[in-house]
Structure formats: C-alpha cells, structure tokens
N, C-alpha and C positions, 0 to 999 in steps of 0.2 A: 504398534508401530503407537510413537509420541506423537506428538503437536507442536508445535513450535509456534504463537502469534508472533506478529510485529504490524504494529499500528502503525501510521503514514503522519505525514506535517499537519500540526496544529490538531493531533489529540494525541489522546494516551489509553491506556491497557484497560482504561472502564471503555474502550469503545467495543471490544471483545467480547462482553459481557452478553449481548442477544446468543449471538455464536456460541459460542464457549458453554457456555448453560445449554442449551441442547448437544453438544459433544460432550458432554461431562463423566460419562463414560467411558471415554478413552483420556490415558497420561496425556499431562499435556502443561506446558509454560508458557506463559506471557508476560514478555518483555515492554517498559517502558524506557521511552528513549529521555525521558526527560524534561521534553516543554513546561508541565506544573506540575514537578517538584523532582521528587527528589527520582536518578535515575534507575533505573532496574533490570538487569543482564539478565536475556532468559534465557537456561544450558538445562538442555537436556540429552542426556547420555544413551548411546547408543541411536536406533534404528530411528526417525523424524521424518515426518512431512510440516514443512513447511507451510501456517496459513499467511497468504500475506496481505494490505493494501496498498496500495498509491507507492508512497515514497519510501514503505518497510521492505519493500522486493526489493528494489535498490539499492537498499539495509542488506537484506539476508546476500545478494549475490555476493558483493562487495565484501560481507565477511561468512563463509557458508557452513552450518554446524559439519562438523566432521563422519556427524554421523545421513546428512541429506541423503535420501532417499527422489525427491517430489517436491514442487512446490507447487501452490493451486495460490493463484495470482488474483484476490479480486482487485477488479478499477484498477490495474498492475504497473506496469514497465524497465524496460532496461534502458530507456533514458527519455527525457520529462520534456524538451524543449526543440524547437525545429532546425536543422540542420539541410541547406541547401537539398541533399538527395534521403532528404526521412523527413515528415510527416511530423508535426507536432506541438506543442506551443510555443507560439510564436517572441522569442527575444524580447522582441520590444514588451511585451506583459510583463514580463519577469524585470524586466528593468525595469517595469516603472514601478513594481512591485514591490523591490527592491530600494526607488526613491523613494517613495510613499512610506515606507517600512524603517525609515528615518531619520520619518517627521515624526511621523505618528503610528508607532506598534499595535498598536491596540484595538486601531479602529481597518487596519487591516490584515491582521490576520482575524476579525467580528464578518466581515467581511469576506473575506473567503469559507471560513465555513459556513455559510449563511448562501455564498454560489452554491453549496456542494449539498446542503439542505437541514445544515447540521442551526438550531438556531435557539439552543440552551447558552444559558449563560456560566460564564469561566473566569475563574480567580486570578490570582498573581502567575505571571509567568515567563519563562527565560527568556528574554531577547536576545541577546547572543545568540545563543543555540538556535532558533529557531531562524536567524537572521543568517548563521552559518551554510544550515542547512536548506534555506532560499536559493542560497550561493550555486549549494549541491544542485536543486534543481535546476538553475539557470545550463552550468556547465559538466557536468560529468555526463558519464556513459558506462552504463554497466557491463563487467563484461557476462556473456552468456553464459550461462549453466552448462552444467556436463550431465543433469539428471532432467531429465520429464517433468513438464511445466503443461498447470491444466490454466488456461489464459479463458479468465469470464472476468466480462466487459459488460456493462449500462449502456444498453443503448437510445438514453437519454440521458446518458453523460455529461453536463455541463459544460467540464472541465476537460474533460478528454476528445478533441474534436476525430471525429469516423473516421477517417486515415489512417491516425497513426494509432485507434486501438484494433485496426486488423490487422498493423508492422509492427507490433510488439513481438517481443523476442522470434525475428527473420535468423533463419538459420539453424536455430535451437530443432530440439526435441520438444514444440507442443502445440497441443490440442486446444482450439476455440471454440468459445463452448461463449453467446452472447441472453443476457433477461432483459427482452424486447422494454417491457418497461421501467425498470429501473434505471438508474440514475449512477456520480459519483461513489454513494453511501449503501452496498448493498451489501455488506454484516447487516446494517441497522435497516437495513428498508428490505432485504428477505433474506431475514437468519435461515428459514427453513428446505430454503432454495438452497444456499451456501450449505449448511450443512449436509444436506444429500450429497452438496456435489465432491466433497472432502469426505464422503464415504463411499462414496463408488469409488474414488483417486482412492483410497485402499486398495477397497479392496479388486481395484486394478491392476498395480502392485501384483509381483510374483512370484 
C-alpha cells in the first residue's frame, strides 16, 4: 500500500516531514499546493491510502486518485463553513478573514498559523492562490468518499468546533478517533500517534 500525503491551507509539503519520516518504510508521495513555492503534484500508481490534513482532505475528495482505497483524515473535513443544518466555522469568521486578507495577507496568514500552533517564520507566498482556497473553505463542500475514512481529530482543536468534528463525513463509511490533548496540527504535535493510526488503517484493509 502506498501513501499519498496532502497538506492543508497555509502550509506546504514540509508539514509532513515528522510523520513521513516515521513511515519511511512505506512508499509514498507528498504533494505541495504551491502556497510558498512551486506546486508539486503527488502521483501514486496502484492502490493507495490518502493521509490528509485539514483542507487537504477536501482536495483529495474532489480529485481522488484512481487507486484510492481509504483516507486517514487528520483534522480533516468535507465541509469547513457552517450552514443552517450543519456545524462548522461561522461564515462571519471567514468573511472577516477574506476582507482582512485583501488588506494584509501576511498578517492574516501569520495569525492563522499561530492560532493553529505554528510559530515558524515563512517567506514569500502566493496570496492569489491562498485567497482562492480561502474562498473554497467558505463556499465549497466536497463529495463524500466511496472508500472508508478514519477521521482523527484533536480534542483541543482551536479551529474546528467540537460539534463540527463529530459531524464530518456523516453518511459516509467513517470511523472516528480523538486525540484528546491535541490541537489542529496533530501530524506535528503527535506524529508517533498519527503513524500508528496510519499503520493500523493499512492493517485493517482486506
């Protein structure tokens, strides 16, 4: 089984290094959306397990690879914003981010990363692409997967409301897990735990 890694909004492929190092014995590909440099598509041939984070989950759901057998969605979701019948991040929060992003994108990106728990400095970035994906976070809902999903959420996630975390991927074949002490960056906060979850998911495949 090969692994396909997809990172979330405001990060790049380096986000996966702690977890990918622990899974180095498994063939894998790591994509890069291109927020901080050149985009890099991740291609895997044959059966694969997607390991996704946050918005990366929606990207894989929209364009699943041909051999997709399952998804380990870490801090992931199929819809980010709230709607009347579903919990999520309030639209007013996203609208405010978008307004401020138009004025000072670096400040908004810095604040978002710090809210998530990432204090590292970053260099040049593609503000147009980041804004495009921020609009997607506000407006889009990804199709539900036809493959099994393991949803791993942080019990102290400062970004995703608790009600939202319990509802993601509803009506899909989903198994839910919580890392009680974790936030929104579980692959960085608890890479050993995440690695065990990935290996257990592979072992559970028929």
